[in-house]
N, C-alpha and C positions, 0 to 999 in steps of 0.2 A: 131436701130430699125424702123421698117416701122410706117407710121403713117397713118390714114383713116379718112376721112372727114365724119360726121355724122350731122344727125338732131335729136336733143333732143325732146323727146316727155313728158319728165317729168323733173321736177326742180331737179337738182342734186348738191349737195353742193359741192363747190371747181371745178366745172366744168363749169356750166351754168345754164340758166333758159330753160323753155320750149319755144321752137321755135327757138332757137339758133342753129346755124351752127358752129360746133367746130371740131377741129383736136384732136384725141386721139391715142394711140398705137393701133395698129391692133388687138393685144391678147386681149386688154382689151374690145375692141368693140365686136370682134368676140365671145368672151368666157363668157362675162356679160351683157353688154349693149342691144345687138341684140337679144338674146335668152330671156332676161327679157321683151322685148316690150319697153325698156327705150329710144330706139333710133332706128333711119332708116339710112341705107346707103345713102350718099348723092353722086351720081355718076353723069356722064355727061348725061348718058341715062334717068335718071328719074328727072331731073331739073324741069320740068313743074310739075311733081307730087309733088316733095319736095316744090316746092313754094307754091301750093294749100294748101298742110298741114300745112306749116309753117304759113300761113295766118290763118287758121282755129286755130291752135294752140294760136297763138299770140292773137286772139280775145278771146279764152277760158281764157286765162292766165290774160288779162285785165279784164274780167268780174269777175274772182275769186279774183282778187286784189280789185275791188271796193267792193265785198261782204265782204272781209276781213276787208276793212276799216271800212265800216258800223259796222261790228260785234265788231270791237274794239271801235268805238264810243258807242255801247250799254254797252259793258262791262268795259267801262273807269272807274266806281265807284267800281267795285267789288272788295272784298278782302275776302280772306279766312283764318280760324283760325283751329287750332288743338290743342287739349288738349293730352297731353303724360305723361306718367309714368316718373319722373325724379328723377335723384340723387342730393347729394350735389353739388352745382355749376352749377345747370342747365343741367348736362349731361343727355341725353335721355337713356332710357332702350330702345334701337331700334331706328328708324328714321323715318323722314319724306320723302318719295320718289316723283319722278315725277308721279306715279301711285295714290299715295294718293292726290296729287293736282288735278289730271284729275277727280278722284271721288268726290272730293270736289266741283268743278267746275260744274260736271254733277249733283250733288244736288242742285245746284242752276240754273239749266236749260241749261247749257251750254255745249254740247258734244265736248270735245276737245281730239285728239288723243294724248295719253301720249309721243310720240315721237316728237310731237311739243312743249312740255315743256322742257325748257332748264334749266336743273339743273346737273351742272358739278358733285357735289358730293351729297348723300343724307344730308338732315339737322340733325345732332345730338345733337344740343343743342338748349335750349330755348331762344326766342329772336324774333325779327323781321326782316324779309328777303323781298327781292325783286326777284320774280321769272320771266323771261321772257318767254313768249309764243308766239311762232311763228305762226300766223295766216295765213300768206302768206311770199314768199320769202323776200318779202320787206315791210311787214308789222307785227311789233312786239308790243305786249301789255304786260306792266309790270304790275303784279299783286302782291299786299302786301301780306305776308303770316306771320301770326304771331303763334307762338308756345310757348304754356305756359305749366307749370307743372300741373299734375291732381288736380283740386281743384282751380286752377288759382292763382290769386296773394294772397287770403286770405291764401293758404297752405303754401306760402312763409312767410307770417308774422307770422304764428303758429311757423313755424320751427325757424324763427328769434327769438321769445320770449323765446321759449324753450332753444335755444343755449345761450341767454343772462341770462336766470334764471341759467342754468347749469354753467356758468361762474362766475356769482355771488357766488352761493354755493361753487363753488371751491374756490374762493378767501375768503371767510368767512371762510372756514373749516382750512386752514394753520395757520390763524390769531388765532382761537380757540385753535388749536394743539400747538401753539407758547406760549399762555399764561400760560397753567399749566407748561410748561417747565421754564419759567420765574419765577413763583411763586417759584418753586422747586430751582431754583438757589438762589432765596432771601433767602429762609428758610436756605440752605446749609452755605450761608455766616453768617447768624447769627448765627447759631451754631458754626462756627468756631471762630467769634469773642469772643463769650461766652467762648469757651474753652481758648482763648488766655488770657482773663481776668483772668480766674482760675488760 
């Protein structure tokens, strides 16, 4: 397969950062990167233009990185919490997605693109999690995420009390049921011994 040399205009995961000159398959460049404006062909004829563009892109990338680091510093103490309907064992009815995390951050005054929130799978159980937010290719913020059942921990305590109470009643019931049976057995033995005496 033929390769072609390109200058990246945007950060592309697994390929490189903005301003880097990389080799890719010609078809990938021709069919995707170039039409989307994500890259420019780097040929001998446009070396000067490429160098100027590369310098501008690298400058912009370093400014964006500095901005991202500043934003990370500002957001350093932020955490988000969600209350969701949950069943036994903390299993959620539904889930918490990257969109939910983005909305929660927006409510706190931070507009973050949901695609920058790294959440492999939606959160489907109550608990405490850490979600990575990619503010820049080289700057990642870890945001603590707490997911509780509706009503919070109080609801869990009530459920536990109900469960304990139900278990207690269940344990008492067999004991009470066993008592009449024991009395009946004792009466039967008494009748049997009387008949033997007679």
